[in-house]
C-alpha positions as CSV (number, residue, x, y, z in Angstrom):
1,X,28.9,-27.3,31.4
2,X,25.9,-26.2,33.5
3,X,24.9,-27.6,36.8
4,X,22.0,-27.2,39.2
5,X,22.4,-27.4,42.9
6,X,20.4,-26.8,46.0
7,X,21.3,-23.9,48.3
8,X,20.2,-23.2,51.9
9,X,20.3,-19.5,52.7
10,X,21.2,-18.2,56.2
11,X,17.5,-17.5,56.7
12,X,16.8,-21.2,56.1
13,X,15.1,-20.6,52.8
14,X,15.8,-23.0,49.9
15,X,17.1,-21.8,46.5
16,X,18.1,-23.6,43.4
17,X,21.2,-22.3,41.7
18,X,22.1,-22.7,38.0
19,X,25.8,-22.5,37.6
20,X,27.3,-22.4,34.0
21,X,30.1,-21.0,31.8
22,X,29.2,-18.9,28.7
23,X,30.9,-19.1,25.4
24,X,33.7,-16.8,26.6
25,X,34.4,-19.1,29.6
26,X,32.9,-16.6,32.1
27,X,31.2,-18.2,35.0
28,X,27.5,-17.2,35.4
29,X,25.0,-18.1,38.0
30,X,21.3,-17.5,38.7
31,X,19.1,-18.8,41.4
32,X,15.4,-19.8,41.5
33,X,12.7,-20.5,44.1
34,X,11.9,-23.9,42.6
35,X,13.8,-26.7,41.0
36,X,11.5,-26.8,38.0
37,X,12.3,-23.2,37.2
38,X,16.0,-23.9,37.5
39,X,15.8,-26.9,35.2
40,X,13.8,-24.9,32.6
41,X,16.4,-22.1,32.7
42,X,19.3,-24.4,32.5
43,X,17.8,-26.1,29.4
44,X,17.2,-22.7,27.8
45,X,20.7,-21.5,28.6
46,X,22.3,-24.7,27.3
47,X,20.5,-24.4,24.0
48,X,21.2,-20.6,23.7
49,X,25.0,-21.1,24.4
50,X,25.1,-23.9,21.8
51,X,23.4,-21.6,19.2
52,X,25.5,-18.6,20.0
53,X,22.6,-16.5,21.1
54,X,22.9,-16.4,24.9
55,X,22.9,-13.0,26.6
56,X,23.5,-13.1,30.4
57,X,21.0,-11.2,32.5
58,X,23.8,-9.0,33.8
59,X,24.4,-7.7,30.3
60,X,20.8,-7.5,29.2
61,X,19.2,-4.1,28.7
62,X,15.7,-3.1,29.7
63,X,12.9,-2.8,27.2
64,X,13.0,1.0,27.3
65,X,16.6,1.1,26.3
66,X,16.1,-1.4,23.5
67,X,13.1,0.7,22.3
68,X,15.2,3.8,22.1
69,X,17.8,1.9,20.1
70,X,15.0,0.8,17.7
71,X,13.8,4.4,17.2
72,X,17.5,5.5,16.6
73,X,17.9,2.7,14.1
74,X,14.9,4.1,12.1
75,X,16.6,7.5,12.0
76,X,19.9,5.9,11.0
77,X,18.2,4.0,8.2
78,X,16.6,7.2,7.0
79,X,13.1,6.0,7.3
80,X,10.3,8.5,6.6
81,X,9.9,11.1,9.3
82,X,6.3,10.1,9.9
83,X,7.4,6.5,10.5
84,X,10.1,7.5,13.0
85,X,7.6,9.8,14.7
86,X,5.1,6.9,15.0
87,X,7.8,4.6,16.4
88,X,8.6,7.2,19.1
89,X,4.9,7.6,20.0
90,X,4.4,3.9,20.4
91,X,7.5,3.7,22.6
92,X,6.8,6.7,24.8
93,X,3.1,6.4,25.2
94,X,2.5,2.6,25.3
95,X,5.6,0.4,25.5
96,X,7.7,2.3,28.2
97,X,4.8,2.9,30.6
98,X,3.8,-0.8,30.6
99,X,6.9,-2.9,30.3
100,X,9.7,-0.4,29.9
101,X,11.6,-1.5,33.1
102,X,11.6,-5.2,32.3
103,X,14.9,-6.7,31.1
104,X,14.9,-8.2,27.7
105,X,16.4,-11.4,29.0
106,X,13.5,-11.7,31.5
107,X,10.8,-11.1,29.0
108,X,8.8,-14.2,28.2
109,X,6.1,-15.1,25.6
110,X,3.4,-15.1,28.3
111,X,4.6,-11.7,29.5
112,X,4.3,-10.3,26.0
113,X,0.8,-11.8,25.6
114,X,-0.2,-10.2,28.9
115,X,1.2,-6.9,27.6
116,X,-1.0,-7.3,24.5
117,X,-4.0,-8.1,26.6
118,X,-3.4,-5.0,28.8
119,X,-3.2,-2.8,25.7
120,X,-6.6,-4.1,24.6
121,X,-8.1,-3.1,27.9
122,X,-6.7,0.5,27.9
123,X,-6.3,1.3,24.2
124,X,-8.3,0.9,21.0
125,X,-7.8,-2.4,19.2
126,X,-6.2,-0.7,16.3
127,X,-3.6,1.1,18.5
128,X,-3.0,-2.0,20.5
129,X,-2.3,-4.0,17.4
130,X,0.1,-1.4,16.0
131,X,1.9,-1.2,19.3
132,X,2.4,-4.9,19.6
133,X,3.9,-4.9,16.1
134,X,6.2,-2.1,17.3
135,X,7.3,-4.2,20.3
136,X,8.1,-7.1,17.9
137,X,10.3,-4.7,15.9
138,X,12.0,-3.5,19.1
139,X,13.0,-7.0,20.1
140,X,14.0,-8.0,16.5
141,X,16.4,-5.0,16.4
142,X,17.8,-6.0,19.8
143,X,18.3,-9.5,18.6
144,X,20.2,-8.3,15.6
145,X,22.4,-6.2,17.9
146,X,23.1,-9.2,20.1
147,X,21.2,-7.9,23.1
148,X,18.8,-10.8,23.3
149,X,18.9,-14.4,22.1
150,X,15.4,-14.7,20.7
151,X,12.3,-12.7,19.9
152,X,9.7,-14.0,22.4
153,X,7.1,-11.6,21.0
154,X,6.7,-13.3,17.7
155,X,4.1,-15.7,18.8
156,X,2.0,-13.1,20.6
157,X,-1.4,-12.6,18.9
158,X,-4.2,-10.0,19.0
159,X,-7.4,-11.4,17.5
160,X,-9.8,-9.3,15.5
161,X,-13.5,-9.5,15.9
162,X,-15.9,-9.4,12.9
163,X,-16.8,-5.8,13.7
164,X,-13.2,-4.7,13.7
165,X,-12.6,-6.3,10.3
166,X,-15.6,-4.7,8.8
167,X,-14.8,-1.3,10.3
168,X,-11.2,-1.5,9.1
169,X,-12.1,-2.0,5.5
170,X,-15.3,0.1,5.4
171,X,-14.9,2.9,2.8
172,X,-17.2,5.8,2.0
173,X,-17.5,6.3,-1.8
174,X,-18.9,9.6,-3.1
175,X,-21.9,9.1,-5.4
176,X,-21.8,9.9,-9.1
177,X,-24.1,12.9,-8.5
178,X,-21.6,14.2,-5.9
179,X,-18.7,13.7,-8.3
180,X,-20.5,15.5,-11.1
181,X,-21.4,18.3,-8.8
182,X,-17.8,18.7,-7.6
183,X,-16.5,18.8,-11.2
184,X,-19.0,21.4,-12.3
185,X,-18.6,23.6,-9.2
186,X,-14.8,23.4,-9.3
187,X,-14.9,25.0,-12.8
188,X,-17.1,27.8,-11.4
189,X,-15.1,28.4,-8.3
190,X,-11.6,28.2,-9.7
191,X,-11.0,29.3,-13.3
192,X,-7.4,28.5,-14.3
193,X,-6.7,32.3,-14.5
194,X,-8.4,35.2,-12.8
195,X,-7.7,38.8,-11.7
196,X,-7.2,39.5,-8.0
197,X,-8.2,42.6,-6.1
198,X,-5.2,44.4,-7.5
199,X,-6.3,43.6,-11.1
200,X,-3.3,41.2,-11.3
201,X,-3.6,38.0,-13.2
202,X,-3.2,35.0,-10.9
203,X,-3.6,31.2,-11.5
204,X,-5.2,28.5,-9.3
205,X,-4.4,24.7,-9.4
206,X,-7.5,23.5,-7.5
207,X,-9.7,22.6,-10.5
208,X,-7.0,20.5,-12.3
209,X,-6.1,18.9,-9.0
210,X,-9.7,17.8,-8.3
211,X,-10.1,16.5,-11.9
212,X,-6.9,14.5,-11.7
213,X,-7.8,13.1,-8.3
214,X,-11.2,11.9,-9.3
215,X,-10.1,10.2,-12.5
216,X,-6.7,8.7,-11.5
217,X,-7.2,7.6,-7.9
218,X,-3.8,9.2,-6.9
219,X,-3.2,9.8,-3.2
220,X,-2.9,13.3,-1.9
221,X,0.8,12.9,-1.2
222,X,1.3,11.7,-4.8
223,X,-0.6,14.7,-6.3
224,X,1.4,17.1,-4.1
225,X,4.7,15.5,-5.4
226,X,3.7,15.2,-9.0
227,X,6.1,16.9,-11.5
228,X,5.5,17.8,-15.1
229,X,8.1,15.3,-16.5
230,X,5.9,12.5,-15.1
231,X,2.9,13.6,-17.3
232,X,3.2,12.1,-20.8
233,X,0.6,13.8,-23.0
234,X,1.6,11.8,-26.1
235,X,1.2,8.5,-24.3
236,X,-1.8,9.8,-22.2
237,X,-0.3,8.6,-18.9
238,X,0.9,9.8,-15.6
239,X,3.9,8.0,-13.9
240,X,3.9,7.9,-10.2
241,X,7.5,7.7,-8.8
242,X,7.6,10.2,-6.0
243,X,5.4,11.6,-3.2
244,X,5.5,14.5,-0.7
245,X,5.3,13.5,3.0
246,X,3.6,15.5,5.7
247,X,6.7,17.5,6.1
248,X,6.8,18.4,2.4
249,X,9.8,16.3,1.7
250,X,9.9,14.5,-1.6
251,X,10.7,10.8,-1.7
252,X,9.7,7.5,-3.4
253,X,6.4,5.9,-2.8
254,X,6.2,3.8,0.4
255,X,6.1,0.5,-1.5
256,X,7.4,-0.8,-4.8
257,X,3.8,-1.2,-6.0
258,X,3.4,2.6,-5.5
259,X,5.6,3.1,-8.6
260,X,3.1,2.8,-11.4
261,X,1.7,4.2,-14.6
262,X,-1.8,5.5,-14.7
263,X,-3.8,6.1,-17.9
264,X,-5.4,9.6,-18.2
265,X,-9.0,10.1,-19.1
266,X,-9.5,12.8,-21.9
267,X,-10.8,15.3,-19.3
268,X,-7.6,14.9,-17.4
269,X,-5.4,15.3,-20.5
270,X,-7.3,18.3,-21.7
271,X,-7.4,20.0,-18.2
272,X,-3.7,19.4,-17.6
273,X,-2.7,20.7,-21.1
274,X,-4.7,23.9,-20.5
275,X,-3.3,24.2,-16.9
276,X,0.3,23.7,-18.0
277,X,0.2,26.9,-20.1
278,X,-0.5,29.1,-17.0
279,X,1.0,26.9,-14.3
280,X,3.6,28.9,-12.3
281,X,7.1,27.6,-12.8
282,X,8.8,26.1,-9.7
283,X,12.2,24.7,-8.9
284,X,10.8,21.2,-8.6
285,X,8.7,21.7,-11.8
286,X,5.5,20.7,-9.8
287,X,2.2,20.2,-11.5
288,X,0.3,21.6,-8.5
289,X,2.6,24.1,-6.8
290,X,1.5,26.4,-3.9
291,X,1.1,30.1,-4.3
292,X,4.8,30.4,-3.2
293,X,5.7,27.9,-6.0
294,X,6.6,25.2,-3.4
295,X,5.1,21.9,-2.4
296,X,1.5,22.2,-1.3
297,X,0.9,21.6,2.4
298,X,-1.7,18.9,2.9
299,X,-3.7,21.0,5.3
300,X,-4.0,23.7,2.6
301,X,-5.1,21.2,0.0
302,X,-7.7,19.9,2.4
303,X,-9.1,23.1,3.8
304,X,-8.6,25.6,0.9
305,X,-9.5,23.2,-1.8
306,X,-11.5,20.1,-0.7
307,X,-13.5,21.6,2.2
308,X,-14.2,24.8,0.3
309,X,-15.5,22.7,-2.7
310,X,-17.8,20.7,-0.4
311,X,-19.1,23.9,1.1
312,X,-19.8,25.4,-2.3
313,X,-21.6,22.2,-3.3
314,X,-23.6,22.3,-0.1
315,X,-22.5,18.8,0.8
316,X,-21.3,19.6,4.3
317,X,-23.6,18.2,7.0
318,X,-24.4,19.0,10.6
319,X,-23.2,16.4,13.1
320,X,-25.8,14.0,14.4
321,X,-27.5,15.1,17.6
322,X,-25.9,13.8,20.8
323,X,-27.7,11.2,22.8
324,X,-30.6,12.7,24.6
325,X,-30.5,15.9,22.6
326,X,-33.7,16.9,20.9
327,X,-33.5,16.8,17.1
328,X,-35.2,20.2,16.9
329,X,-32.2,21.6,18.8
330,X,-29.9,20.7,15.9
331,X,-31.2,23.8,14.1
332,X,-29.5,26.8,15.7
333,X,-31.7,29.7,16.6
334,X,-29.0,32.3,17.1
335,X,-25.8,33.3,15.4
336,X,-23.8,32.1,18.3
337,X,-25.4,28.7,18.2
338,X,-24.9,28.5,14.5
339,X,-21.2,29.3,14.8
340,X,-20.9,26.8,17.6
341,X,-22.0,24.0,15.4
342,X,-19.2,22.9,13.1
343,X,-20.3,21.5,9.8
344,X,-18.6,18.2,9.0
345,X,-17.7,16.7,5.6
346,X,-19.5,13.5,4.4
347,X,-16.1,12.0,3.6
348,X,-12.4,13.0,3.4
349,X,-10.2,13.8,0.4
350,X,-9.1,10.1,0.3
351,X,-12.7,9.3,-0.7
352,X,-11.9,10.6,-4.2
353,X,-9.4,7.8,-4.5
354,X,-12.1,5.3,-3.6
355,X,-14.4,6.9,-6.1
356,X,-11.8,6.4,-8.9
357,X,-11.5,2.7,-7.9
358,X,-15.2,2.3,-8.0
359,X,-15.3,3.8,-11.5
360,X,-12.5,1.4,-12.7
361,X,-14.4,-1.6,-11.3
362,X,-17.7,-0.5,-12.8
363,X,-16.0,-0.2,-16.2
364,X,-15.0,-3.9,-15.9
365,X,-11.4,-3.7,-15.0
366,X,-10.0,-6.9,-13.4
367,X,-8.9,-6.9,-9.8
368,X,-5.3,-7.3,-10.9
369,X,-5.5,-4.2,-13.1
370,X,-7.2,-2.2,-10.3
371,X,-4.4,-3.3,-8.0
372,X,-1.8,-2.1,-10.4
373,X,-3.4,1.3,-11.1
374,X,-4.2,2.0,-7.5
375,X,-0.7,0.9,-6.4
376,X,-1.8,-1.7,-3.8
377,X,0.9,-3.8,-2.3
378,X,-1.1,-7.0,-2.9
379,X,-4.3,-8.2,-4.5
380,X,-5.5,-9.0,-1.0
381,X,-5.6,-5.3,-0.2
382,X,-7.7,-4.7,-3.3
383,X,-10.2,-7.3,-2.4
384,X,-10.3,-6.2,1.3
385,X,-11.1,-2.6,0.4
386,X,-13.1,-3.0,-2.9
387,X,-14.2,-6.6,-3.0
388,X,-17.8,-5.7,-2.3
389,X,-17.9,-3.7,-5.5
390,X,-17.3,-6.8,-7.6
391,X,-20.4,-8.6,-6.5
392,X,-23.7,-8.1,-8.4
393,X,-26.7,-9.8,-6.8
394,X,-28.7,-9.7,-10.1
395,X,-25.9,-11.4,-12.0
396,X,-25.5,-14.0,-9.2
397,X,-29.2,-14.8,-9.4
398,X,-29.1,-15.2,-13.1
399,X,-26.1,-17.4,-12.9
400,X,-27.8,-19.7,-10.3
401,X,-30.9,-19.9,-12.6
402,X,-28.7,-21.0,-15.5
403,X,-26.9,-23.6,-13.3
404,X,-30.3,-25.0,-12.3
405,X,-31.5,-25.1,-15.9
406,X,-28.4,-26.9,-17.1
407,X,-28.7,-29.5,-14.3
408,X,-32.5,-30.2,-14.7
409,X,-32.6,-29.9,-18.5
């Protein structure tokens, strides 16, 4: 049983003491400045003891310790290295500096919401949202380990403004003219076989990789991890069942939806057939191996293939002039000025995935089929990213005219 009694300290100050026994019979006590605080705590403790979830303050750990245990749990569960790395960053850079020294048992829902608000003031909204999600994960792991009775962070919210939602789902899609130019230029730049400076015959996978990316919508990690047994020339399909992470380790797709079968366009089938004849053999039987016959590093794919292709197509652009800078100054007069201005790509490699999706939608594929081919975890993701491509103002206008005609006929 728990009891509340009034105490007068030697200094004359008044305190309210909550005295109770936990489920093991151990006597516990905690004092408060006001009776209302004591009553609230006594009610919470009584419910927690009855539900078997009470953790005394003296046995509670601080948030920083719980966060370290959460990161360690990710390593123990063999989560992807990038996921564990992101957990550690959220913990070290955002959670520990703000609430790391607070005990889990003393953490309240209002305190978590205040933490979320502070994140919004000092971090980007996207980072603040991800960090709040990480804190919820920290407390959930602590709850499973018996370090805290409940997850007070679950009700914390971080609203999103209209601008944030629009920016989150805004995608840049290469035009058809750009895609045609990249396909044509890739054939000029990278013949499947050529002779090097030593008159030795060498091969290059960049052309078939670009063709496959544009017509399948596969992610860069999936292309880097693609193996020949997954390419079925008779059925005309590619099966996606593994990917290469940023550390060049092969593993399954991040979600169940990532495992999928993609139909090949004739250009993909023909290009890969021709490429397979000269493709260097590798231990992993990779479709697009590196020069050392290993998994391609993403940075090499991006710089040596994608950026080089954009430069050859003359698609790279100069950055917009800074505020207050004269537009005429954007044209460098000297070699030093020219070298100082870095050309920027109009989009990244992932834009080729968006391009493929836009081609699928233009062809008339249903949202559900696009979701399946793209490997989206839900139909909502498909609509969030590509929903604007399904609308046709001309068709909408015709439909409304037909509705009017039927009503007034």
